C-alpha positions as a printed Julia matrix, in Angstrom:
147×3 Matrix{Float64}:
   7.67    9.76   17.33
   9.76   11.05   19.89
  12.65   11.21   17.6
  13.35   12.4    14.35
  14.42    8.79   13.19
  14.39    5.11   13.83
  14.79    1.32   13.29
  13.12   -1.67   13.97
  13.09   -5.07   12.58
  10.78   -7.99   12.32
  11.84  -10.4     9.29
  12.76   -7.25    7.21
  14.28   -3.9     7.96
  12.17   -1.06    8.63
  13.2     2.74    9.07
  11.49    5.34   10.25
  11.82    9.38    9.59
   9.58   12.03   10.44
   8.24   13.81    7.51
   9.55   11.07    5.37
   7.55    9.75    2.05
   7.51    5.94    1.89
   6.72    3.4    -1.19
   5.12    0.33    0.77
   4.01   -3.12   -0.94
   2.68   -6.06    0.86
   1.24   -9.03   -0.76
  -1.49  -11.53   -0.53
  -1.32  -15.07    1.37
   0.29  -17.84   -1.11
  -2.35  -18.97   -3.51
  -4.7   -15.74   -3.12
  -6.0   -13.33   -5.71
  -8.07  -10.3    -5.27
 -11.5   -10.63   -7.52
 -12.52   -6.98   -8.51
 -14.94   -6.24   -5.83
 -12.18   -6.8    -3.47
  -9.77   -4.73   -5.25
 -12.36   -1.98   -4.93
 -12.57   -2.62   -1.49
  -9.09   -2.11   -1.0
  -8.57    0.99   -2.84
 -11.68    2.4    -1.14
  -9.68    1.56    2.49
  -6.4     3.22    0.87
  -8.68    6.58    0.11
 -10.86    6.84    3.13
  -8.04    8.47    5.05
  -5.82   10.38    2.26
  -5.34   13.99    3.76
  -6.38   12.86    7.32
  -3.6    10.6     8.26
  -1.89   10.67    5.3
  -1.02   12.39    1.93
  -1.5     9.39   -0.64
   0.59   10.29   -3.74
  -0.22    6.94   -5.71
  -1.25    3.74   -5.43
  -2.16    0.36   -7.05
  -4.29   -2.48   -6.03
  -2.79   -6.01   -8.41
  -4.58   -9.13   -7.96
  -1.77  -10.21   -5.54
  -0.36   -7.26   -4.08
  -0.66   -3.39   -3.42
   2.05   -0.79   -3.9
   1.4     3.03   -1.75
   3.26    6.08   -1.95
   2.49    8.25    1.04
   3.44   10.68    3.4
   2.59   10.69    6.95
   0.79   13.8     8.24
   0.89   13.49   11.92
   3.12   11.46   14.07
   1.64    8.23   13.65
   3.65    5.27   13.12
   3.59    4.02    9.82
   3.16    0.22   11.12
  -0.04    1.32   12.53
  -1.29    2.72    9.34
  -0.25   -0.31    7.14
  -1.76   -2.69    9.96
  -4.97   -0.74   10.09
  -5.12   -1.04    6.38
  -4.46   -5.03    6.34
  -6.73   -5.81    9.29
  -9.62   -3.73    7.88
  -9.64   -5.16    4.53
  -8.67   -9.04    5.27
 -12.05   -8.5     7.94
 -13.8    -7.14    5.05
 -13.01   -9.34    2.66
 -13.67  -12.3     4.76
 -17.26  -10.84    5.94
 -18.25   -9.61    2.38
 -16.65  -12.06   -0.13
 -16.51  -15.1     1.87
 -12.99  -15.62    2.09
 -11.63  -17.9     4.94
  -8.37  -17.76    6.71
  -5.21  -15.42    5.84
  -5.76  -12.81    3.48
  -2.49  -10.74    3.74
   1.16  -11.99    4.18
   2.33  -11.06    7.73
   5.18   -8.74    6.55
   5.59   -5.59    4.31
   8.3    -3.97    2.46
   8.84   -0.35    3.13
  11.3     2.31    1.89
  11.81    5.98    2.87
  12.13    7.83   -0.75
  15.59   10.06   -0.83
  14.95   12.33   -3.49
  12.64   13.79   -6.05
  14.25   11.39   -8.76
  13.24    8.43   -6.84
   9.9    10.0    -5.89
   9.24   10.3    -9.67
  10.59    6.85  -10.38
   8.51    4.93   -7.63
   5.44    7.3    -8.76
   6.12    6.22  -12.39
   6.65    2.61  -11.12
   2.93    2.58   -9.58
   1.09    3.9   -11.93
   2.52    1.41  -14.69
   2.63   -1.65  -12.98
  -0.26   -2.74  -14.16
   0.69   -2.6   -17.83
   3.88   -4.21  -16.65
   1.92   -7.22  -16.15
  -0.61   -6.93  -18.5
   0.6    -5.02  -21.33
  -2.41   -5.51  -23.25
  -4.88   -3.63  -21.07
  -6.69   -0.66  -21.77
  -8.15    0.58  -18.7
  -6.99   -0.46  -14.86
  -9.41    1.32  -12.55
  -7.4     0.25   -8.98
  -4.48    2.59  -10.07
  -4.58    6.25   -8.81
  -4.17    8.65   -9.81
  -5.43    7.71  -12.75
  -4.6    10.83  -14.87
């Protein structure tokens, strides 16, 4: 990014800042839920470029959405990273798991984390997301970090 920050809009507004930490959420297309093997595939893709393209602080792959907390390591646009996650996983889910049609909703939500307090809040939100939805869970393998 040539400037230190910029703004653009699709359906949602998107702000970009160099060296920012982002909280990102995207959802599946209406009526779709992910199977356990599909969640494995998405979690593996999120970890694939950790420490290369971005620093992954936390992530969770739920049955109908994904949350990620990350800091971009180079000047690659966040929208390019999110596009690569969604594109790769959609094609892989369609090929390997026989899905047809759209997998992800077009848009995604992102927020620049403003300070340490908000970073801690987003981190804890991601780690607790499965138990907020399903309080009876004992373990959930699609949340990271797991400790």
